[in-house]
C-alpha positions, 0 to 999 in steps of 0.5 A: 105233616107240615109244622105250620098250620094256618086257619083259612077263610074264603073271601067273597069280596075282592078289591081294595075296600074288601082287603081293608075290611079284612085287615080291620078284622085282624085277618090278612088277605091272601091268594092261593094259586096252583093245582086244578082248582085255580086261584082262590081269594082267602084270608088268614089269621094275622096272629098265626101268620105273625107267629109263623114269620117269627119262627123263621120257617115261613117263606118257601117252607111247606105249611098246612092250610085248614079250611073248616077241617079240609087240609091243603098243603101250600108254599108261601111264595111272596109277602107284600109289606106295609112301607111304614109299619113293615107288617105283612099286608098280603100273601101269595101261596102256591098249592103243592104236595109233599112229593112236588118238586119246587124251587126254593132259596135256602140260607147258607150258614158256616160252622167250626170257624175255630177249626179252620187253620186259615182263619186261625192265621188271620185269614178272612172268610169271604162269603159269596152266596148267602143263599142257595137255590134248590130243586127239592121235594116240598116235603124235604125242604132244608132249613139251612145248608151248613158249610163245615170249615174244619181244616180249611186253610187260606186259599180254599174255595168252597163250591156248590159241589162241596156241599152236602145237600138233602136227599132229592135236592139239586142246585137250580144252576148247572154251574158249580158256583162259588159259595165262599173263599178263605182269603189272606196272605200266606206268610212263609217263614224266611230261611236264615241268611247265609254268612257272607264269604270272606273277601279275597285277601282278608286275613284271619285275625290271630 
């Protein structure tokens, strides 16, 4: 069962004027694609969408659409934003089943910075990729990919192959991409300099 449920209404009228009327009714125009049913114009309750957006688990996560008691799972694929208010004005969704394999972009986060010897010695974490694209079952989309920095020293390189991915998930890229590096200069302890040998002919003081 999806964690986010959105109430859906069918839209009979299309076009700019019809979309404007939908927004005035505190609804958001949307289109759902995919599956044997083909594209369909719908509207969503604005307050439900805003709540889902604030949760941080909306785009590229499985949601459940409720059309008069009939349920349909979907993935929000694209959101059009108003250039001034920065509020959503249109949403595209794609029909899926929980077992459907889809491509999603998942955020990458880092933990245990305090347990990294390299960072303790003044090194810097250079993040190359803040997100990772995955092939993953729609019902098993991770909220994040977590990288554990415990024990990593200056010079360490974190690749996709070093990550723990959820069951059934694989990277969309066949390359072993770099996620992050630990940069900084390794300072070696200098050995004490040997005392210079006495020059020939020098006499030891009595």
